[in-house]
N, C-alpha and C positions, 0 to 999 in steps of 0.2 A: 332593572337594572341588570339581572343576569340574564334576561331576553337579549339585551344589546349584545353582551359580551360573545352570546353564542352566534349571531351574525355577523360578528367582525370577522374578517377574512385574517389566516393567519400572516402575521408579520413577517417581512424577508430580512435581511441582514440588517444588523443596526447600526453599522458603520462598511465603509469598504473595506477595512481591516477584518471586517467577520465574514467570510466568503460564505459560509455555510448558509442556504436558503433555508428557511423554516417551512418552507411552501411544499418541498418535496418530500416524498416518501422514502428515505435512506435506507440503505440495504447496506448491514455489515458484513465483512468477511468474518471467516474463521478464526476462532481464538487460536485452535491449532497451529497457525504460522508464527505465534510466539516460540513454540518448540521448536518451530526450524529455525529460526532466527538465532535463539539462543544456542543451537547445536552448532550452528557455522559460526558464533560467536566464541565458544568453546573450543573449536578446532583451531581457530586463529590465535588464540590467545594460549591454549597449551603449547603449540608450536614455539610461539618466541618465550613463553616462560621456561621451557625447557633449554632452549639456546641461552637465554640468561641465567640460568641456574647453574649449568654446566660452566658457564664461562667465568660466573662469579666464583664456583666451586675452584676452579682452576686460576685464578687471579687473585682472589680473595680482595678484589677492589670494591670500596663501598658504594663509588657510582655505580656499578653492575648491581649492586644490592636495592640500592635506591630506584633505580630503572624496574627491578623486579616488583618493589612495593607499588611504584606506578602504575606498572600493567595491570595488576591486582585491583587498584583503585580504578582505571579505566573501565576495564571489566564489569565492575560494580555498575558502576553509572551508566554503562551501554547497556546493562540489562536491565535497569529500569528504564533506560528510554524504549528499549524494544517493546517492551508491554505496552507502554504509552503510544508508540508511533502506530502498531498493530491496530489498536483500538480507534484508533484518528480515521484509519481507510473507511472509505464507504461510498456505494455508487447509487445512482438514481437514475431510473428509465424515464425519461419523458415521453412526451408526444413526437417530437421532431430532434431529440439530441439525449445523449448520455451524459451523466455528470460523473465524475470522478475527484472525490478531495481526499487528501492525506497530508500528513504535515504536524507539527508539535510546534517549534518556533517558527519556521516558515510555511505557513498555510496555503494547500495550493489548491484552486478548484480548476479543473479541466473542464470544459463543456465541448461536447466532440458533435458535430451536427452528423445525423445519421447519411446525409445525402454526401458529405466528405470523404466518408470512409472509402478506403480501397480495397482493406481483406483485414479481416480479423483471424488471429492466432492463438490456439491453445496448446501452452507449453506445460510440463512438471518436470522438474530436475530430480534426482533418485531421493535426494530428502522430502521433497513434496510428493513422491509417490509414495514414501513409506509413511507420510501421514494422511494420505487419501486427498490431496489437493492438489490443484491446478491454477495457472494466470493466463488470464484471458488479455491478447495484448490487440489494439485496435491501432491500424496504420492508416496515417492519411497522407496526403500528397505533401505536406507541409513536418518535417521530421519533427519539430519543436512542439506540434500538437499531438502527438502519439500519446496513448494513454494506455494503463494497464491497470488489471484490477488483480492481485494475487490473493492466494489463499481461499477459493472458492473450491467446494466439492466439486467431483467430476461432473455429475449430473446438471448442477446448477451451471459449469460452465459453457457445457454442451448448448444447455438449454441459451442461455445468453450468446454465444458465438452464432447460433441458428436465428434467434430472432434479430441480433444486429447485422447480420448477413442479409436476410429477409428485407429488413428496414432500409437498408443502405440501396439495395436492388430497387427497391421500390420508389424512393426519393432521387435516386440517381435517374430515372426513366424519365423526370420531368425537366432535367437539363437540356 
């Protein structure tokens, strides 16, 4: 019985609503991206909270105080979803294409054939650089099929960019 289980290939997705294939080796992104996203959230929430707190102090209006409470609840909910969303990101390099997965409620699986890539872009904003992270953006002819992989260490981002560029050039020569 155990011999049969060893020969059985890994199963694919159990349904079309579960798009993460089990037949590929998924690479996760850095969990440091959680801190980048939480800092972005904190800046936005702080700005809105200060405006609401000053308005509440000046008007003593209960709806403004209630709005301040709603902002606090939203911030807490968003912080939890940021942690889960970052952990949902992943990518897999296959022979002919790159798979990128992300999403919590709406799960998305992007499959980008190497032959369709026009160029690969690596970027890092100030917060990403502070946490030693970069984002790899793949560009294709169809804007809707562009994919990005955030939260990579710069060395991994460079390696992925170089590999995707080389594979894209190799595959495009056959067209």
